[in-house]
LUMGUFI-849969 format. One record per residue: residue in one letter; z, y, x of N, C-alpha, C in turn. Coordinates in steps of 0.2 Angstrom, whole numbers, plus 5000, padded with zeros to 4 digits. Atoms other than C-alpha are relative to their C-alpha. Example, Ala and Ser with C-alpha at 12.3 -4.5 7.8 and 13.67 -1.06 7.14 Angstrom:
residues 2
a500049945004503949785062500050065004;s499949944996503649955068500350054996;
END
This chain:
residues 410
m499650024994509549824904500650045001;s499449964999511349874908500050045006;t500049964994511750004920500349975006;t499850034994512649884931499549965004;a500650034997510949804935499650055004;f500449954997510349974942500250005008;p499850004993510249984961500350065002;p499649944998511350104971499550055003;g500449954997510650274977500049995007;p500549965002509650344985499449964996;v500550035004508250294972499550054998;s500549965003506650354965499949974992;v500150035007506350344946499350024998;a500749995001504550324941499749974994;a500450025006503350304926499349985002;s500750024999501750214926499650004993;l500349995006500650274912499349985000;g500750025001499150174907499750024993;g500349985006497950184893500349974994;t499750035006499050074882500750005000;k499250004999500850064889500250045005;i499649974995502150154899500549955002;a499450044997503250064911500450055004;i499549964997504850144918500349955005;g499750044994505550084935500450045004;i499649974995506850124948499849965007;v500250024994506350104966500550015005;d499449984996507750084979499750015008;r500249994993507650114998499849945004;r500350064997507249935002499349994997;c500750015003505549964992500049954995;h500050055005506149854978500050034993;a500049975007505649894960500449974995;t499750035006506749864945499750034994;r500349975007505849884928500650014996;v499549985005506949964915499749994993;g500250025007506749884898499349975000;e500750025001505049834891499550055000;s500549955000503449924893499950024993;v500149975007503150044878499350014998;k500649985003501550044868500050074997;w499949935001501450234868499650024994;r500449985006500150254854500449994994;e499750025006501050154842500750034999;a499349985000502850204847500150074999;f499949935001502550394847499550034995;g500549985005501150404834499550055003;l500449964997499950474846499349975000;t500750035000498050464847499750025006;h500349984993496750484861499750064999;d500449945001495950634854500350074999;r499649945002497250764850500350035007;e499749974994497550884865500750015000;a499349985001499250934858500449945002;d499650064998499750754861500249995007;g499850004992499850784880500750025001;d499449984999501350884879500649964997;r499550055003502250764867500149945004;l500050064996501750614878500550025006;v499649984994502550704893500750004998;r499350005002504150734883500349934999;e499850065001504250554878500149965007;i500050034994503950494896500750025003;v499449984997505350604902500649984996;r499550025004506450554888500249935002;l499950074997506250374894500350005007;m499749994994506650424911500750035000;s499449975000508150524906500649954999;s499550055001509150364901500249975007;v499850024993509050314919500350055004;l499849944996509250484927500850014999;r499349985002510950504918500549955004;c499650054997511550344927500150025008;y499949984993511450434944500250075001;r499949934998512050594952499350035002;p500649974999510650714954499849995008;e500250014993510750704973499849935002;e500250074999510450514972499349994999;v500750015002508750534965499550045005;v500449974995507550564979499350034997;r500649985003505950574968500049984993;i500250025007505350574950499350005000;g500750014999503650504950499649984993;l500450025006502250484937499349985003;a500750024999500650384940499649994993;a500449995006499350424927499349995001;n500750005000497550394922499850075001;g500249934998496650544930499450034997;p499849974993495950654936500650045000;v499449964998497450734944499750055006;r500249954995496850894954500350074999;y499849935000497351064959499450054997;d500649965002496351204950500050065005;v500149954995495751364959500750045001;g499449965000497451444956500649965003;g499550044996498451304965500449964995;i499550045005499151224948499749935000;l500250075000499151034948499949994992;r500250015007498250984932499849934999;l500250075002498050814923499550014995;g500649995005496350794915499650065002;w500449944997495450924926499649985006;p500449965004494050964929499749964994;r500350035006493650834915500649964997;r499550035004494650754902500249935002;a499750064998495750604906499649944996;t500450065003494850434902500449974994;a499750045005496150344892500750034998;t499449965002497550474889499850074997;p500249945003497650634879500150065004;f499949944996497650754893499350035002;y500649964997496450894897500250065002;n499849944997496751034909500850014999;y499349995001498651004907500450015006;p499649984994499851084919500649955001;i499650065000500750924923500750025003;m499449984997502050994935500550054996;e499749965005502551134923500349964994;g499850045006502651014909500649955001;m499450054998503750884918500650045002;g499449964998504951024925500350024993;r499749985007505151094907500349954996;m499750065004505550924899500649985004;l499450024997506750884913500650054999;r499449955001507751044911500249994992;e499850015007507751014892500349944998;l499750075002508150834891500649985005;c499650024995509150814907500650055003;g499549954998510150974909499850055005;e500149944996510351124920499949975007;e500050034993510551014936499349995002;y500750014998508650984935499650064999;s500449945002508151164933499950045006;d500249954994508151234951499449985003;v500750014997506651244962500049945004;a500050064996507251104973499849944996;w500250065004506950984959499350004999;s500850005001505151034956499749975006;e500350034994504850984974500149925001;r499950085000505450804970499649974995;v500550035005504250784956499349985003;v500750024998502650684961499649974995;v500550035005501150654950499449985004;l500650034997499750544956499549974995;h500550045004498150474949500249925001;d499750065000498550294945499749955006;a500350044994497250224958500350025007;a499749984994498050334971500749975001;a499350035000499750264967499949935002;a500150074999499050084967499949995008;v500250014993498350104985500750015004;l499449984996500050184991500549944999;g499650065001500950034983499849945004;e500250064996499849904991500050015007;t499950004993499949975008500750015003;g499350004999501849995007500349935001;p499650074999503149855010499949964994;g500150055006502749704999499350004997;g500749995002500949764996499549955003;v500450054997499449654999499750025007;f500249974993498949775014500650045003;a499449974998500749815019499950025007;g500049974994500749925034499350025003;c500749984998498849955035499950084999;q500249935000498250135039499450024996;d500649995004496550115030499949944995;a500150055005496250025014499750034993;a500249985007495550034996500249964995;v499850045006496149974979499550024995;v500549995006494849964965500449974994;v499650025006495849964948499549994995;i500550025005494849874935500549994994;g499650005006495749904918499650024994;t500449975006495150004903499550045003;g500649974996494050094916500149975007;i500050024993493750074935500150065004;g499849954996494650184947500049985007;l500050014993494750194966500550045004;g499649974995496150234978499949985007;v500250014993495850254996500650035005;i499649974995497050275011499650005007;e500449994994496250335027500550035006;n499549984995497250355043500750014998;g499350005003498850325033500150064995;r500049955005498450465021499649994994;l500550005005497750475004499450045001;y500649974999495950515004499750014993;p500249985006495450614989499250014999;g500849985000493550644994500050075001;d500149934998492850805000499650034995;d500349965006492350924986499350035003;s500649974997491050994998499449965001;l500550054999490050834999499849974994;a500250025007489050784984500249924999;e499950085001489150594988500749985000;e499350025000491050604989500450034994;r499749975005491450704974500249954995;m499750045005492550624961500049935002;l500050074998492750474972500449954996;a499550045003494150404962499649974994;s500350025006492950384947499449955002;l500550054997492050234955499649974994;g500350035005491650154938499450044997;r500549965002490550304934499550025005;r500449984994489750324951499549945001;l500450064999489050144952499649994994;v500450015005487550114941499649935000;y500450075001486849944934499350024998;v500749995001484949944935499649944999;p500450065001483949804927499450005005;d500650014995482649744940499849935001;h500250075001481749584937499749975007;t500350024994481049584955500549975005;v499550024995482749544963500449944997;e499650065002483949394962500550034994;h499649995006484949394945499850054996;g500349955004483849524938500350074999;y499849935000484749684942500350015007;r499849974994485349794956500550054998;y499649945001486649924958499850065005;e500149944996486550104964500650045000;y499449954999487850224971499750074999;r500349945001487450394964500550065001;s499649944999488050574967500250034993;i499849975007488950664953500150085001;e499949934999489050854950500750024998;w499349985001490650944950500150024993;g499849995007491550944934499749954995;e500350055004490450804927500449944999;t499650065001491250644920499749945003;r500350064998489950524926499350025003;v500749994998488250514935499549994995;a500550015005486650524925499749935000;i500350075001485850364919499450014995;d500650005005484250324910500149944996;g499950055005484750224895499449974998;t500650035003482950194890499849945005;r500250054995482750084906500649955000;g499550055000484349994902500650015005;e499549994995485450074915500750014997;t499350005002487350064913500550025005;h499549994995488850124922500449945001;f499650064998489849994931500649994996;a499450005005491350034920499849974994;e500250035006490349984905499749935000;r500250064999489949824912500649955001;v499550054998491549744919500750034998;a499349985002493049854913500249974994;g499750045005494149764901499750004993;p500249995007493549834884499249985000;w500750015000491649824888499949935002;l500150074998491849654897500149954994;a499850045006492649584881499450004995;e500549995004491249654871499449965002;r500550044998489949574882500049934999;l499950075001490749404881499949984993;v500150025007490749414862499350004998;r500750005001488949464862499649945002;e500350064997488449314873500249944996;l499850055004489549204862499549994994;a500450005006488449254847499349975001;h500750024999486849194855500149925002;l500050074999487549014858499849964994;d500150045006486948874846500749984997;k499450015004488148824833500549955003;t499550054997488848664842500350035006;e499749974994489148754859500550064998;h499649955002489848904850500749984998;s499450035002491148794842500449985005;l499650024994491648714858500350055004;v499849954995491748874868500650044996;t499549965004492748974854500749965000;r499450045001493948824852500350005007;a499750004994494248814871500350075002;m499749934998494549004872500550024995;g499549995005495748994857499850054995;l500249955005494649104846499749974994;s500350035006494148974833500350034994;r499749975006495349054821500050074999;v500249935000494849234824499550014995;p500549985004493849294809499450035003;p500649974997492049324814499950074999;e500149935001492049494806500550045005;h499649964995493449544819499750005007;l500450004993492349484834499550054999;e500649965001490949584826500350085001;q499849934999492049744825500150025007;l499949994992492449724844499450025003;v500649984997490649744847499750064997;l500349945004490149874834500450065001;r499649945000491649994835500150045006;r499849974994491950024853500650055000;t499349964999493650104849500549945002;f499750054997494449984861500850004999;h499249995001496250054858500249964994;e499850035006496249984841499949925000;w500150074999495649814847500249975006;r499750024993496649804863500249925000;e499750065000497549644858499449945000;l500650055001495849554853499750005007;e500350004993495149614870500349955005;v499650044996496549534879499949924999;r500150075002496349374869499349975003;v500650024997494549364874500049995007;l500050014993494849384892500449955002;e499650054998496249274893499849934998;g500350065003495349144882499549985005;l500550024995493949144895500349965005;t499650044994495149094909500249944997;a499750065002495948964898499449954999;a500650055001494248884894499749985006;a500250024993493748884912500549955003;l499550054997495348804917500049934996;a500150065003494948674904499349975001;n500750034998493248644913499550014995;n500649985004492148724900499550035004;p500649974995490448754909499850074998;w500249945002490048904899500550065003;a499549954997491648994904500050005007;i500050004992491548944922499450045002;e500649964998489849014923500050074999;r499949935001490349174915500450035005;i499649984995491749194928499650015006;r500549994994490449164942499650064999;a500449945001489349294935500350075000;v499649944999490649424933500250025007;g499849994993491249394951499450025004;t500649984996489549404958499850084998;e500149935002489249574948500450055003;i499549954997490849654954499850005008;g500250004993490349604972499450045002;r500749964999488549674971500150074999;a499949935001489249834964500450035006;l499549974995490649854977499650005007;l500450004994489349814991499750075001;k500349935000488549984986500550055002;f499549954998490150074988500149995008;v499950014993490449985005499450035004;e500549974996488750035011500050075000;q500049925000488950215006500550025005;f499549984995490550225017500149955006;e499950064995490150085030500350025006;d499749984994490650185044500850025000;r499349995001492450215037500449945000;p499650064999493750085041500349984993;f499750025006494450085023499649954996;t500450055004492949985017500149935003;q499950074998493549835027500549964996;r499450035004495049805016500050034993;v500149975007494749814997500449954996;a499750045005495949744984499850024993;l500149995007495549724966500749994996;a499450005004496949764954499950024993;s500049995007497449784936499749954995;t500150055005496949694920499549955002;v500550054999495349614924500149965006;a499950034994495749574942500649955000;e499450045000497449504938500049944996;r500050065005497049394923499449965000;l500650035001495249354923499949945006;g500150054995494949184931500649985004;l499450014996496749174938500149924999;g499950075000496948994943499449955000;v500650045001495148944941499750005007;n500250014993494648874958499349975000;d500650034998492948824966500149925001;g499950074999492748634964500049975006;l500150034993492248604982500550025005;t499649984995493348714992500750024997;g499349985003494848754980500150075000;a499949924999494548944983500050034993;d500049965006494849074969499350014999;l500849995002493149064960499850075000;l500249935001493149244955499950045007;m500049964994493549314972499549975005;q500550034996492449184981499350034998;c500649975002490949254971499950075002;v500049934998491449434974499850015007;n500150004993491449404993499449975002;e500650024999489949304993499450054999;a500549955001488949444985500050055005;i500049954995489549564998499849985006;r500250034993489249455013499249984999;h500750015001487449435006499650045005;r500349954995487049585017500349995006;r499850024993487249535035500350075003;g499749954996488349645046500650044996;i499549975004489549695032500749975002;d499450024998491349685038500550024994;c499649985006492349685021500349944997;q499750065003493549565014500450034993;v499749985006494049584995500549954998;v499550045002495649514989500350024993;r499749995007496549494972500750025001;s499349984999498149584970500449984993;s499650025006499549524958500750035000;n499449965000500849654962500050054994;y500049965006501249724945500450065001;d499649944999502449854952499750055005;r500349964995501149934964500150074999;e500049925002501150104955500750035001;l499449985000502950114954500250015008;l499850004993503150074973499750055004;a500349954996502050214978500550065000;f499549954999503650324975500649985003;a499450034997504850224985500350065005;p499749954996506150334994499849995007;a500250004993505650265011499450035002;q500649974999503950345009500150084999;s500049935001504650515005500150045006;
END
C-alpha cells in the first residue's frame, strides 16, 4: 500500500497477532481500519517455532519492524496509540509488570512470562528512533488479550454490539477465548473467586461429558480452575474433553476427518467430492488426525472446514447434519457459561467470532425459515432452558481487534 492511502492523523497503529498470521492496520479517528499490506504468516516468514521461548523476543522485534514502516509516515504526535492484540494470557505480575504468557504459557504463540511492555518499548527505540524513547511513549503502548480486543472492537462504532455497555465475545479459532465488557469496562474476572479465575480461557473451562441418559448423549459442565493452571481437570477415562478440543478449528477439522473415515465407500466418495477433498491423498488426512501438530497442517484444516460449508451449500445431507451438530454443541456449551453468570447483563449479548464462527456454515440456511443454520442451532440449544435471556450472533467484522485501539476510545 502506498503512503498516499494512509489516513491523516491522529491515528492508532495496531497489530493483531494470531496463531498463524500477523495483521497490521491503521485506525483513524472515525474508527475506520485500514489494513497495511497482506497478513504475514509469521512462522514461515521469520523462521519461528511454537516451542522456543527465545522466539518471543524475535517475534516482538518483527511485529515492531512491520509497524515501523507505518510509523515513519506520521509525525510522532500524530500517533495516539500503538496497540497489540495477542493470544494470551496477558496479566500483571505481583511486581506490576505486564507479561504476555503469564501465569501460563500462551496457547498459540511462543510467549512465556514475557515482559511485553519492556520488549515493545525497547524495539520501538531501536527500530523507530529516539523520538519513541521517552516515558510518554510508553504510556501510548497498549497490549490486550485478543479476546479482550475483540469485545472492545465489537462494542465500538461499527461493531455488532456498537454502543453496548455489557456484552461478551467468544473467539473460536485455534483455541477458544472470551472477552467481556461490563458497565462499559473490560471485565477480566476476579482472581479472588475460583469460579471466575482465568475467565478468558473459556475453551479450557467448559468440559464435554459423555452422558447417554440425556439428549444427544453428552452434557457440558463449567468447572473452576486453580490459579496458574492452564485448564480445568478432566477424567479422560470417562471420555471427558475440554470444549476447545471439540470445536476449535484444529480439533474440529480432526473430528470431521475421523467421522469421514467411518462412512461407507459410496458416501465417503460423495462427501469428499462435495467438500473438495477427493484429490487430497488419504495419508494427508490421516496425518491431520494422528499428529495433532496443527500449525503444520493449518492449510489442510482450513480446507476441511471450508469444504464442509461448500458441501452443505451443495445440499449434501451429511455436511448439513454436521453443521447442525456443531451449532447445537456450541450452544449447549455456551448455555453453561450463561448459567454460571446468569445475573450479569453481559450474558444477554454474545457474539461468536474468528475462524470457525466466520467461515463454518456461512451462507448455509435453514430450509424452512431461511435463517443462518449454525446460529439457529446455537440459539435453540441455549433457549432449551426456559428463562434464559441470551441472543448469540455471528460476527464478520474482520478488523475487530484493530478497532479496539481506535483513537476515539483513548
